[in-house]
Backbone as a ProteinNet text record, in pm:
[ID]
protein_1_A
[PRIMARY]
MTPLRQRMLDDMQLKGYSARTQEAYAYAVQRLAVHFHRSPELLTEEDLRQYFLFLTREKKVARATATIAMCGIKFLFQTTLQRPWTTLELLRPAREHKLPVVLTREEVRETLHHVRVPVYRACLTTIYACGLRLLEGARLGPAQVDGKRMLVHVHGKGSHDRYVPLAEATLAMLRELWRTHRSPDWLFQAPPRRGVSVARRNASRHVDPSSLQTAFKRALRMTNVQKPAHVHTLRHSYATHLLEEGVNLRIIQAALGHASPRTTAIYTHLTQEVRLAALEPINRLMQGL
[TERTIARY]
12161.7	12176.1	12258.4	12206.8	12275.3	12398.6	12495.7	12618.4	12578.6	12482.5	12442.4	12384.6	12297.5	12242.8	12349.1	12446.6	12555.2	12637.7	12669	12748	12676.3	12545.2	12466.4	12470.4	12453.2	12455.3	12590.7	12699	12837.1	12849.6	12800.2	12808.8	12736.7	12621.3	12540.8	12612	12675.1	12750.1	12868.7	12934.1	13047.7	13000.5	12879	12818	12768.8	12765.6	12719	12570.3	12497.4	12351.4	12311.7	12206.7	12155.4	12100	12093.8	12041.4	11901.3	11820.1	11677.5	11677.4	11761.3	11762.7	11814.6	11914.2	11964.8	11853.9	11781.2	11667.9	11561.6	11528.9	11425.4	11468.3	11591.4	11643.7	11653.9	11704	11717.3	11578.7	11474.7	11343.3	11285.6	11312.8	11268.9	11328	11450.1	11516.3	11458.7	11429.7	11372.5	11232.3	11152.6	11024.1	11039.7	11144.3	11168.3	11203.5	11287.3	11323.8	11202.1	11114.3	10995.3	10901.5	10892.2	10801.4	10843.1	10974.4	11019.3	11062.2	11066.5	11103.8	11247.7	11334.2	11475.6	11560.6	11690	11785	11788.9	11795	11803.6	11920.9	12026.4	12137.5	12101.6	11992.2	11949.5	11847.6	11805.2	11705.5	11761.4	11676.8	11720.8	11665.1	11710.1	11664	11510.6	11463.7	11321.7	11239	11299.3	11233.9	11207.4	11308.4	11289.6	11181.2	11179.8	11077.9	10938	10923.3	10792.3	10753.1	10849.5	10819	10772	10830.4	10784.4	10648.6	10629.9	10494.6	10390.6	10430.1	10337.9	10306.1	10404.5	10387.5	10293.8	10307.9	10233.1	10091	10075	9949.2	9857.4	9913.4	9835.2	9833.2	9950.7	9953.3	9911.3	9937.9	9904.4	9956.3	10088.6	10151	10161.9	10168.9	10184.9	10321.2	10330	10458.4	10577.8	10552.2	10662.5	10710.7	10620.6	10654.3	10733.5	10685.5	10752.5	10890.3	10905	11033.6	11136.7	11095.2	11185.5	11225.3	11125.7	11158.2	11255.6	11234.2	11317.7	11460.3	11475.1	11610.2	11682.8	11609.4	11673.7	11721	11636.5	11673.1	11775.3	11770.9	11876.6	12012.9	12010.3	12135.3	12199.9	12113	12159.7	12225.6	12155.7	12202	12310.9	12302	12399.6	12530.8	12517	12632.3	12687.9	12602.2	12653.4	12685	12593.5	12609.2	12675.6	12691	12759.3	12694.2	12557.5	12485.9	12405.7	12466.6	12400.4	12300.2	12187.2	12088.1	12009.2	11969.8	11895.5	11759.7	11695.9	11561.8	11563.5	11672.6	11684.5	11679.2	11722.2	11718.1	11580.2	11494.8	11352.8	11262.7	11302.4	11214.4	11208.5	11093.1	11074.1	10923.1	10884.7	10744.4	10687.1	10561.9	10500.5	10495.8	10530.7	10532.5	10387.1	10362.4	10232.6	10237.5	10130.1	10120.5	9999.5	10021.3	9914.5	9949.8	9846.6	9868.5	9843.3	9934.6	9918.6	9797.7	9747.3	9640.7	9700.4	9621.6	9668.2	9551.4	9582.1	9489.4	9491.5	9381	9379.8	9447.7	9474.3	9535.2	9438.4	9311.6	9214.2	9203.3	9212.2	9206.7	9327.1	9443.5	9568.3	9553.2	9506.2	9490	9387.8	9280.8	9172	9222.8	9294	9345	9443.1	9539.2	9645	9582.7	9477.1	9410.4	9354.7	9315.7	9253	9353.5	9484.9	9586.7	9598.4	9571.6	9554.6	9689.3	9781.9	9911	9999.9	10048.9	10122.5	10242.2	10323	10442.5	10410.1	10302	10263.8	10213.1	10138.3	10090.9	10209.3	10306.2	10420.5	10506.3	10520.9	10596.1	10525.8	10400.3	10322.4	10316.5	10310.3	10307.7	10442.7	10550.7	10683.6	10703.2	10648.7	10654	10586	10473.4	10406.7	10481.1	10523.4	10588.2	10723	10789.3	10921.6	10923.5	10804.2	10801	10880.1	10878.1	10962.8	10895.2	10975.6	10923.3	10900.9	10828	10787.1	10909.5	11007	11121.3	11209.6	11217.6	11298.2	11239.1	11112	11048.8	11062.8	11036	11042.4	11179.4	11284.7	11424.2	11495.1	11422.4	11480.2	11542.4	11668.4	11735.7	11755.1	11774.1	11792	11912.8	12019.4	12137.7	12111.3	12005.1	11967.4	11900.7	11857	11781.7	11874	11886.2	11971.5	11877.3	11861.1	11772	11821.6	11949.9	12001.4	11979.8	12004.1	11986.4	11847.4	11763.9	11623.2	11619.9	11697.3	11711.2	11706.8	11661.8	11665.4	11756.1	11854.3	11944.4	11882.5	11836.1	11763.3	11848.7	11855.7	11929.8	11833.5	11843.9	11741.9	11760.1	11666	11667.8	11791	11851.6	11968.8	12092.6	12095.1	12208.2	12232.3	12122.9	12134.5	12082.7	12170.6	12130.6	12084.5	12001.8	11954	11920	11905.4	11857.8	11717	11630.5	11498.5	11466.8	11389.8	11357.6	11269.3	11294	11220.6	11142.6	11010.9	10924.5	10942.2	10925.7	10943.4	10848.5	10723.5	10626.1	10665.2	10728.7	10771.1	10889.3	10978.5	11092.1	11043.2	10952.7	10898.8	10831	10757	10690.8	10794.2	10897.4	11000.1	11075.5	11103.2	11170.2	11084.7	10957.5	10866.5	10856.3	10849.6	10838	10965.7	11082.1	11210	11231.6	11183.8	11198.5	11128.1	11031.1	10955	11032.8	11137.5	11215.1	11367.5	11410.1	11555.4	11637.6	11587.5	11664.8	11776.1	11898.4	12011.4	12000.8	11917.9	11916.7	11800.5	11677.6	11562.5	11476.6	11416.8	11322.1	11189	11152.8	11025.3	11046.1	11063.1	11088.5	10959.9	10972.2	10853.6	10793.7	10659.4	10595.7	10617.1	10619.4	10640	10524	10555.5	10451.1	10421.6	10292.5	10251.4	10316.4	10349	10401.7	10545.4	10614.3	10756.3	10838.6	10956.1	11038.5	11087.5	11125.1	11166.7	11292	11386.6	11509.1	11477.4	11390.1	11354.3	11270.6	11190.1	11099.9	11183.7	11298.1	11381.9	11479.3	11496.6	11583.6	11530.9	11620.6	11580.1	11556.4	11443.7	11403.3	11306.2	11312.9	11227.2	11087	10991.1	10854.8	10851.8	10759.8	10748.5	10673.5	10728.8	10662.8	10522.5	10506	10371.2	10272.1	10319.2	10231	10186.1	10279.8	10245.7	10142.4	10159.5	10056.1	9921.1	9918.9	9791.2	9727.1	9807.7	9759.6	9701.1	9770.3	9721	9584.8	9579	9456.2	9340.5	9368.3	9263.4	9213.9	9305.5	9267.4	9186.4	9227.9	9157.5	9012.9	8992.5	8854.1	8766.2	8823.9	8754.4	8713.3	8761.2	8724.9	8624.7	8586.8	8495.8	8567.3	8702.3	8781.4	8763.4	8731.4	8698.5	8809.6	8922.5	9033.8	9116	9167.9	9254.6	9396.1	9403.1	9532.9	9608.7	9737.9	9824.2	9932.5	10030	10129.9	10203.7	10237.3	10318.2	10233.3	10101	10014.6	10049.6	10103.7	10139.3	10258.7	10345.3	10459	10413	10319.1	10259.9	10187.9	10116.5	10040.4	10133.5	10241.3	10344	10393.1	10431.6	10487.7	10378.8	10258.5	10152.3	10119.4	10115.7	10080.9	10192.8	10319.9	10428.5	10414.1	10383.2	10367.3	10255.1	10147.4	10034.6	10070.4	10171.3	10218.7	10317.2	10352.6	10442.4	10589.1	10618.6	10761.2	10811.2	10930.9	10993.3	11003.2	10977.3	10975.5	11112.7	11221.6	11352.2	11380.3	11329.4	11345.1	11266.5	11145.4	11069.4	11139.9	11202.1	11273.4	11385.9	11457.9	11567.5	11518	11406.8	11348.7	11305.3	11245.8	11199.4	11311.5	11420.6	11534.2	11518.4	11442.7	11423.4	11547.6	11592.8	11709.6	11676.6	11551.3	11509.7	11396.9	11402.5	11287.6	11160.3	11173.5	11050.6	10966.7	11036	10957.3	10878.1	10941.4	10869.7	10761.5	10780.4	10685.7	10544.6	10531.3	10398.6	10303.5	10357.4	10270.4	10206.1	10260.8	10201.5	10059.9	10034.5	9898.1	9800.1	9843.6	9761.5	9725.3	9784.1	9761.1	9625.9	9579.3	9449.5	9453.2	9565.2	9580.7	9556.1	9613.6	9593.5	9447.6	9383.1	9239.4	9153	9182.7	9102.2	9124.5	9250.4	9277.2	9198	9163.5	9083.2	8934.9	8899	8754.3	8674.8	8721.2	8650.4	8624.7	8726.9	8698.8	8595.4	8605.9	8514.3	8369.2	8354.2	8223.2	8163.2	8251.7	8205.9	8161.3	8235	8194.4	8059.9	8027.4	7901.5	7780.4	7806.4	7692.2	7597.4	7471.7	7368.7	7342.8	7422.9	7400.3	7300.4
9449.9	9550	9668	9790.1	9910.2	9934.8	10007.5	10038.1	10119.2	10208.9	10285.2	10196.7	10103.9	10011.5	9930.2	9880.3	9800.3	9879.7	10007.3	10090.5	10114	10138.8	10157.8	10031.5	9916.7	9792.1	9771.8	9805.2	9793.8	9887.7	10010.3	10103.9	10053.9	9992.9	9945	9827.9	9741.7	9634.7	9682.3	9785.1	9843.1	9906.3	9952.5	10011.5	9904.1	9778.1	9670.3	9654.1	9702.2	9691.4	9544	9504.2	9366.5	9348.1	9222.7	9198.2	9248	9239.2	9290	9438.7	9512.3	9654.2	9698.5	9628.6	9657	9637.8	9532.7	9503.7	9616	9655.4	9758.4	9895.7	9931.2	10063.1	10064.6	9952.4	9944.3	9949.2	9887.8	9892.5	10035.1	10107.9	10242.8	10331	10310.9	10386.8	10342.5	10213.2	10163.9	10234.1	10249.2	10315	10460.1	10525.6	10663.2	10673.3	10582	10582.9	10558.3	10461	10426.8	10546.4	10623.8	10736.1	10845.9	10867.2	10976.4	10916.9	10787.6	10725.1	10763.1	10779	10807.5	10771.6	10763.2	10728	10830.6	10785.5	10887.7	10979.2	10943	11028.2	11157.7	11150.5	11264.7	11355.4	11316.9	11391.4	11510.3	11614	11734.5	11732.5	11831.7	11841.7	11872.7	11951.4	11982.6	11856.3	11765.2	11640.5	11558.7	11552	11480.9	11544.1	11673.6	11742.2	11710	11711.4	11685.5	11532.5	11446.3	11303	11273.9	11336.7	11306.4	11379	11491.2	11553.1	11467.7	11398.1	11302.2	11182.9	11131.5	11023.7	11055.3	11182.5	11226.6	11270	11348	11405.2	11312.1	11244.9	11168.9	11018.2	10961.5	10820.4	10792.6	10896.7	10886.5	10754.5	10735	10612.9	10611.7	10492.7	10480.2	10531.6	10560.8	10619.3	10525.5	10396.7	10297.3	10295.9	10304	10308.1	10437.5	10550.1	10673.8	10679.3	10614.5	10614.3	10535.9	10418.6	10335.8	10407.4	10477.5	10549.3	10663.6	10735	10845.1	10793.9	10686.2	10633.9	10586.3	10508.1	10455.1	10566.4	10661.3	10767.3	10861.2	10890.2	10972.1	10898.2	10766.7	10696.5	10705.2	10691	10701.3	10835	10945.4	11077.7	11123.2	11093.6	11148.9	11065.1	10934.1	10851.1	10804.2	10749.8	10700.2	10808.8	10905.1	11016.6	11141.1	11141.9	11253.4	11384.8	11388.5	11509.7	11546.4	11618.3	11653.1	11767.7	11741.9	11839.8	11879.4	12002.6	12055.9	11984.5	11957.2	11891.8	11760.5	11690.3	11559.1	11568.4	11683.8	11702.5	11746.5	11789.9	11828	11707.7	11597.3	11477.6	11412.1	11406.9	11339.7	11305.4	11177.3	11143.6	11168.2	11208.6	11239.7	11110.2	11128.9	11015	10980.3	10849.4	10797.8	10748.5	10765.2	10721.4	10626.2	10506.3	10404.9	10295.9	10255.9	10143.9	10012.5	9917	9787.4	9707.5	9625.6	9533.9	9418.9	9380.1	9268	9169.5	9041.9	8935.4	8889.7	8847.6	8786	8645.4	8588.2	8452.4	8352.7	8364.2	8274.5	8290.2	8415.6	8443	8387.2	8394.8	8336.4	8188.2	8123.3	7979.2	7933	8005.7	7971.6	7992.1	8095.6	8118.3	8015.9	7988.3	7888.5	7750	7720.7	7594	7570.6	7679.9	7668.5	7671.4	7680.1	7669.5	7525	7492.4	7352	7283.9	7357.5	7291.4	7285.5	7164.5	7149.6	7239.3	7252.9	7332.8	7478.4	7527.3	7664.4	7684.3	7591.4	7608.1	7602.4	7519.2	7514.9	7644.9	7695.8	7818	7939.3	7950.5	8058.5	8049.7	7926.8	7905.8	7950	7920.6	7955	8105.7	8168.4	8320.5	8382.6	8328.7	8380.7	8345	8222.4	8171	8237.7	8288.4	8347.8	8496.7	8553.9	8694.2	8732.6	8645.6	8668.2	8753.5	8813	8875.4	8768.2	8797.1	8702	8627.3	8705.5	8646.5	8569.6	8621.3	8553.4	8411.5	8400.9	8267	8179.7	8234.7	8151.6	8094.5	8170.3	8136.1	8068.5	8028	7963.9	7828.5	7809.9	7684.6	7599.6	7468.2	7383.3	7419.3	7470.4	7509.7	7627.5	7699.4	7815.8	7781.5	7655	7612	7546.9	7597.6	7544	7476.7	7343.8	7269.1	7260.7	7265.5	7250.9	7379.8	7495.5	7624.8	7679.9	7612	7652.1	7796.6	7816.2	7944.5	7927.6	8028.1	8035.3	8153.6	8128.9	8232.2	8290.6	8411.7	8478.3	8575.6	8554	8646.5	8761.9	8871.2	8970.6	9072.3	9167.6	9277.4	9365.2	9402	9483.2	9415.6	9277.4	9198.7	9205.5	9232.5	9238.9	9107	9022.1	8889.7	8906.2	8811.9	8813.1	8667.9	8642.8	8514.9	8535.1	8442.3	8450.6	8321.2	8326.4	8202.3	8109.2	7980.7	7876.4	7787	7785	7704.3	7556.3	7469.7	7327.3	7271.8	7319.1	7272.4	7311.9	7431.3	7475.2	7385.8	7356.6	7271.2	7131.7	7078.6	6943.4	6948.8	7057.5	7069.1	7079.8	7156.9	7177.3	7043.7	6968.9	6841.9	6743.1	6741.8	6648.9	6688.5	6816.1	6863.4	6831.3	6857.6	6837.4	6689.5	6603.9	6457.4	6417.8	6498.4	6461.5	6494.4	6579.8	6613.3	6611.8	6638.2	6631.8	6722.1	6841.1	6931.4	6990.5	6996.1	7057.2	7209.9	7265.4	7411.6	7483.6	7419.1	7487.2	7403.3	7468.9	7401.6	7390.9	7497.7	7500.9	7485.4	7368	7338.9	7355.8	7416.7	7441.1	7311.8	7297.1	7178.5	7170.3	7045.5	7029	7081.8	7138.4	7193.6	7093.3	7099	7012.4	7060.6	6967.3	6997.8	7044	7022	7059.6	6933.5	6942.5	6831.1	6771.8	6642.6	6572.4	6642.5	6682.2	6744.2	6873.3	6958.2	7084.2	7057.1	6951.1	6920.7	6879.5	6812.4	6764.8	6870.8	6978.9	7088.2	7153.2	7179.7	7233	7386.6	7433.3	7574.4	7597.2	7714.5	7742.5	7786.6	7786.5	7824.7	7967.7	7988.3	8116	8213.3	8333.1	8424.6	8465.5	8483.2	8521.6	8409.5	8283.2	8168	8166.3	8203.7	8211	8317.2	8431.2	8538.4	8489.8	8424.1	8371.9	8267.8	8179.3	8080	8138.7	8242.2	8314.9	8381.7	8449.7	8522.8	8425.8	8313.1	8214.1	8159.6	8130.6	8081.6	8183.7	8310.8	8416.8	8428.4	8410.9	8419.2	8304.6	8196.2	8082.9	8097.2	8208.1	8232.7	8342.8	8379.5	8490.7	8621.9	8618.9	8738.6	8841.2	8961	9066.2	9169.7	9144.3	9241.8	9234.2	9345.8	9346.4	9294.4	9168.6	9110.2	9050.1	9041.4	8974.3	8901.3	8842.6	8763.2	8841.9	8970.2	9051.8	9073.8	9061.8	9076.8	8974.9	8861.9	8754.9	8806.4	8880.2	8938.9	9044.9	9128.5	9227.9	9159.6	9051.8	8982.8	8913.2	8859.1	8798.4	8894.4	9013.3	9113.3	9161.8	9182.6	9222.8	9122	8996	8888.3	8863.6	8882.6	8870.4	8985.1	9103.6	9218.7	9195.1	9134.1	9099.5	8995.3	8909.8	8807.4	8867.1	8991.4	9055	9052.1	9018.3	9012.5	9154.6	9178.4	9307.9	9361.6	9492.5	9555.7	9540.9	9548.5	9542.8	9404.8	9296.2	9162.2	9149.3	9205.7	9194.8	9273.2	9384.3	9461.4	9378.6	9303.9	9220.9	9104.7	9050.9	8938.5	8983	9104.8	9154.8	9210.7	9242.4	9299.9	9447.6	9518.9	9661.3	9738.3	9832.1	9911.8	10011.5	10060.8	10158.8	10106.7	10134.6	10094.8	10163.4	10280.1	10359.3	10282	10201.5	10120.2	10012.7	9951.5	9842.6	9899.1	10021.4	10081.8	10099.8	10088.6	10100.1	9995.9	9877.7	9766.9	9791.2	9889.5	9922.1	9980.3	10034.4	10087.9	9977.5	9862.3	9756.6	9645.4	9644.3	9533.5	9543.1	9427	9422.7	9494.7	9489.4	9559.4	9710.6	9761.9	9907.2	9945.3	9857.5	9877.2	9869.2	9769.6	9749.2	9864.2	9917.7	10022.4	10150.4	10168.1	10282.1	10255.9	10129.1	10096.3	10140.8	10117.9	10151.2	10301.9	10388.6	10530.2	10576.4	10517.5	10550.2	10516.2	10391.8	10352.2	10451.6	10499	10592.7	10722.8	10766	10888.3	10877.4	10753.3	10732.2	10707.4	10696.8	10671.4	10795.3	10763.9	10867.9	10942.2	10906.9	10972.3	10892.6
7873.8	7979.3	7931.5	7956.4	7915.3	7997.5	7944.6	8025.6	8154.3	8143.5	8260.7	8372.7	8333.5	8432.4	8499.6	8416.8	8469.5	8567.3	8533.1	8619.9	8753	8745.4	8866.1	8955.1	8894.5	8969.4	9031	8961.3	9016.1	9134.5	9124.3	9231.9	9355.6	9334.1	9448.3	9516	9438.7	9491.9	9574.4	9527.5	9602.8	9732	9730.4	9852.3	9947.7	9902.5	9988.2	9994.4	9897.2	9896.5	9868.9	9931.4	9911.6	9770.2	9724.9	9593.4	9573.4	9676.9	9670.7	9654.4	9728.2	9715.9	9577.9	9527.9	9391.9	9287.1	9302	9206.1	9215.1	9338.5	9355.9	9302.1	9326.8	9278.3	9128.2	9072.9	8924.8	8857.5	8922.6	8865.5	8871	8976.4	8988.8	8877.6	8843.7	8739.7	8600.7	8589.1	8465	8440.4	8545.5	8530.8	8491.8	8541.9	8507.2	8358	8309.7	8166.1	8073.7	8117.5	8041.6	8036.6	8144.1	8151.4	8046.2	8036.6	7945.2	7805.7	7793.5	7669.5	7624.4	7723.8	7692.3	7811.6	7784.9	7891.8	8003.7	8125.7	8238.7	8227.1	8161.5	8140.7	8068.8	7990	7906.8	7975.9	8097.3	8170.1	8236.7	8257.3	8324.8	8468.5	8545.7	8683.7	8686.7	8587.7	8580.2	8542.2	8464.1	8427.8	8558.1	8643.7	8771.8	8856.9	8862.1	8939.4	8887.7	8754.9	8701.3	8720.4	8719.6	8737.5	8877.2	8976.7	9113.9	9142.4	9078.2	9088.2	9022.8	8914.7	8849.4	8941.5	9004.9	9097.1	9214.2	9258.5	9375.4	9336.5	9232.7	9201	9116	9019.5	8925.7	8963.4	8986.5	9021	9169	9250.3	9393.6	9454.4	9430.3	9477.4	9627.2	9686.3	9830	9873.6	10004	10055.8	10027.8	10049.9	10029.3	9887.8	9791.4	9648	9619.5	9671.6	9649.2	9707.6	9821.2	9889.2	9806.2	9757.1	9676.2	9549.7	9484.5	9361.7	9394.5	9504.5	9542.9	9571.3	9645	9680.9	9558.7	9472.9	9355.1	9261.2	9235.1	9139.9	9201.5	9331.1	9396.1	9386.9	9400.6	9396.4	9255.1	9154.5	9018.1	8984.8	9021.1	8983.7	9077.2	9203.3	9298	9301.4	9291.4	9308	9167.6	9081.8	8956.8	8856.5	8843.6	8744	8806.9	8941.6	9004.2	8974.9	8992.3	8970.2	9096.1	9190.1	9315.9	9301.6	9231.7	9204.8	9332.5	9339	9453.5	9462	9351.8	9351.4	9426	9416.5	9479.6	9631.5	9685.1	9828.8	9877.8	9785.3	9819.7	9838.1	9777.7	9772.8	9909.9	9964.2	10095.1	10110.9	10085.4	10092.9	10233.1	10237.6	10365.5	10452.5	10579.1	10671.6	10711.4	10712.6	10752.3	10896.5	10965.6	11107.2	11118.1	11074.1	11079.5	11172.7	11255.7	11343.9	11262.9	11286.1	11210.4	11253.4	11162.6	11197.1	11278.7	11377.6	11468.5	11482.8	11469.7	11490.7	11635.6	11690.3	11820.9	11808.7	11925.1	11924.6	11857.8	11891.4	11833.3	11681.4	11635.8	11490.5	11416.5	11484.2	11424.8	11412.2	11518.3	11517.7	11411.1	11401.7	11302.9	11162.4	11138.4	10998	10958.9	11043.3	11012.6	10994.1	11069.1	11055.5	10916.4	10849.5	10719.2	10604.8	10633.7	10527.9	10491.3	10364.2	10322.8	10295.8	10228.5	10186.6	10311.6	10351.4	10476.8	10485.8	10377.9	10385.1	10399.6	10341.4	10358.7	10505.2	10553.6	10695.5	10791.8	10769.6	10857.5	10852.1	10730	10712.6	10779.2	10756.1	10815.7	10964.7	11018.7	11164.6	11219.5	11153	11201.4	11191.3	11089.9	11082.2	11199.5	11243	11358.3	11485	11496.2	11626.2	11653.6	11546.4	11557	11524.7	11488.3	11452.3	11332.8	11231.1	11109	11005.3	10921.7	10800.2	10697.9	10589.3	10490.5	10431.3	10380.9	10315.9	10416.2	10538.3	10641.4	10666.3	10665.4	10682.6	10560.2	10441.6	10322.3	10297.2	10330.3	10300.1	10419.6	10517.6	10633.1	10603	10646.6	10615.3	10744.1	10728.9	10848.8	10933.9	10875.8	10947.8	11040.5	11021.4	11100.7	11226.2	11245.9	11364	11455.1	11577.8	11685.3	11784.4	11771.7	11855.4	12001.4	12022.6	12159.7	12238.1	12172.8	12243.7	12221	12142.4	12115.8	12059.6	11957.3	11889.5	11739.4	11667.9	11525.3	11485.6	11401.4	11350.5	11226.7	11239.6	11126.9	11051.3	10921.5	10832	10800.1	10874	10871.5	10762.3	10761.3	10665.1	10676.9	10564	10568.1	10622.3	10609	10649.4	10804	10879.1	11025.9	11079.4	11115.6	11172.8	11316.6	11361	11500.2	11538.7	11666.9	11717.4	11777.2	11750.4	11807.9	11885.3	11994.4	12068.4	11986.9	12007.8	11934.8	12033	12011.7	12097.9	12066.7	12169.7	12149.1	12045	12044.5	11948.4	11807.8	11794.4	11663.4	11612.1	11698.7	11665.8	11621.6	11692.8	11658.3	11524.3	11494.7	11365.5	11252.1	11272.4	11171.4	11142.2	11246.8	11228.8	11148.5	11184.3	11115.3	10963.7	10936.4	10798.4	10724.7	10785.5	10713.8	10673.3	10756.7	10725.1	10599.7	10558.7	10433.7	10303.4	10314.8	10191.6	10213.5	10337.9	10376.8	10285.9	10250.9	10170.2	10257.7	10207.7	10278.9	10283.6	10196.8	10180.2	10243.3	10240.6	10279.9	10379.7	10477.4	10562.7	10490.9	10421.5	10353.3	10203.2	10159	10016	9939.3	9824.9	9741.4	9696.5	9697	9649.6	9495.8	9441	9298.3	9219.9	9102.4	9017.4	8905.6	8861.2	8753.7	8620.3	8536.8	8408.7	8408.9	8519.1	8533	8519.6	8450.2	8427.4	8556.6	8558.4	8679	8735.7	8647.9	8695.7	8773.5	8714.8	8782.2	8905.1	8901.1	9013.4	9133.8	9107.7	9220.5	9264.9	9189.9	9230.1	9355.9	9449	9580.3	9564.1	9598.5	9601.3	9714.1	9772.8	9882.6	9836.1	9924.4	9888.6	9832.8	9741.5	9679.8	9775.4	9801.9	9896.2	9849.6	9716.9	9666.9	9687.4	9680.7	9708.9	9852.6	9942.4	10083.4	10111.2	10043	10057.7	10011.3	9896.4	9837.8	9932	9989.6	10078.2	10203.1	10255.6	10375.1	10347.3	10237.3	10200.7	10181.8	10121.4	10093.7	10228.9	10317.7	10450.5	10530.6	10518.8	10589.9	10545.1	10409.1	10355.2	10407.7	10450.7	10499	10647.3	10712.4	10850.6	10860.2	10982.4	11003.2	11028.6	11015.6	11039.5	10926.1	10960.5	10868	10855.4	10917.2	10919.1	10790	10742.7	10623.3	10648.7	10686.2	10728.2	10611.2	10632	10535.4	10614	10543.6	10618.7	10720.2	10689.6	10789.3	10909.7	10907.6	11022.6	11129.1	11089.4	11181.9	11273.9	11210.6	11288.5	11386	11342.4	11430.8	11547.7	11515.8	11619.7	11716.8	11670.1	11758.3	11860.1	11813.1	11905.5	12003.3	11959.9	12049.4	12152.6	12113.9	12208.4	12309.7	12269	12366.1	12470.3	12427	12514.9	12612.7	12567.4	12651.1	12756.1	12721.9	12815.8	12917.4	12902.3	12999.2	12956.3	12833.1	12791.1	12777.7	12826.5	12818.7	12678.3	12663.3	12529.8	12463.5	12541.8	12484.2	12428.4	12493.8	12439.4	12312.2	12304.7	12180.4	12070.6	12101.9	11999.1	11942.3	12025.3	11976	11891.5	11931.2	11857.4	11718.6	11709.6	11581.9	11493.7	11557	11478.4	11451.4	11539.6	11526.6	11572.5	11497.6	11534.5	11652	11650.9	11750	11836.7	11965.4	12055.4	12019.3	11950.4	11910.4	11813.8	11726.4	11632.9	11703.9	11806.6	11875.4	11968	12016.6	12111.9	12051	11921.9	11861.6	11912.6	11953.2	11996.7	12132.6	12205.1	12335.8	12315.8	12193.5	12166.5	12126.2	12106.8	12051.1	12147.4	12271.7	12362.1	12428.4	12474.8	12537.6	12669.7	12740.1	12866.3	12849.7	12745.3	12722.5	12697.7	12622	12591.7	12714.4	12793.2	12918.6	13016.9	13020.4	13116.3	13086.3	12958.7	12919.9	12924.8	12926.1	12914.9	13035.3	13159.2	13278.3	13291.3	13270.1	13274	13168.9	13050.2	12943.3	12982.5	13045.4	13093.5	13195.5	13277.9	13381.3	13313.4	13210.9	13140.2	13074.3	13030.3	12956.1	13048.6	13180.5	13272.5	13273.4	13253.1	13252.6	13126.4	13020	12894.9	12811.8
[MASK]
+++++++++++++++++++++++++++++++++++++++++++++++++++++++++++++++++++++++++++++++++++++++++++++++++++++++++++++++++++++++++++++++++++++++++++++++++++++++++++++++++++++++++++++++++++++++++++++++++++++++++++++++++++++++++++++++++++++++++++++++++++++++++++++++++++++++++++++++++++++++++++++++++

């Protein structure tokens, strides 16, 4: 590890950044160094300008990728290297306004039914039933489940914890699954891999998030659902279905861990009630055409 990378990691730890954020920012700086084949310390302000034009014009990276690159590189130059360059303030990826994909309740049930590995099916079911993010579900531990209060204590994004309601059926499923391995650390213990030593096979580790994505995609292909869904779609579907059941938007915001109600309000565009409210006037407009 280079001294510059270590200093940047130290600065991020002092700022209280999560391990995942530190990894993402450090990788963004690594890609910058690989692009120019030299240490970022030796780059000029014009080099940074050309790099972000390259990402935008040639690579055409997604907004999320551009944002991570921008934040990581800005942190290095502004905080670690103490270079408050004007170019860094110009960087701002264009905001996207896309509605998320949502599965119907029947599509959720059908997809989860086709997940073959029991621990993957249980984890994906819990992600839907509690509106969790992928990593929140994969890293769920038994101590986070409060069976008496019927709540799950979620260690959320950005170290923002929250409590989400727990359905009785979900609790029963989690208890049945936990009895099969009794891990003190994880509810969704990773299945053993072939060719792995006994010691490593018995070591407690949670399910791999990429394996969950693969299992979900495989199950989706076995259904008639043609939507471009992924694991996070389960979280969007959870919020939309609660709204259709008449749950207050503020309660849904708290369950999802959204800081702003504007973020949660996007689901009002996706509910069946909204679609039906517009359908009758549209039908009247089309009469006689």
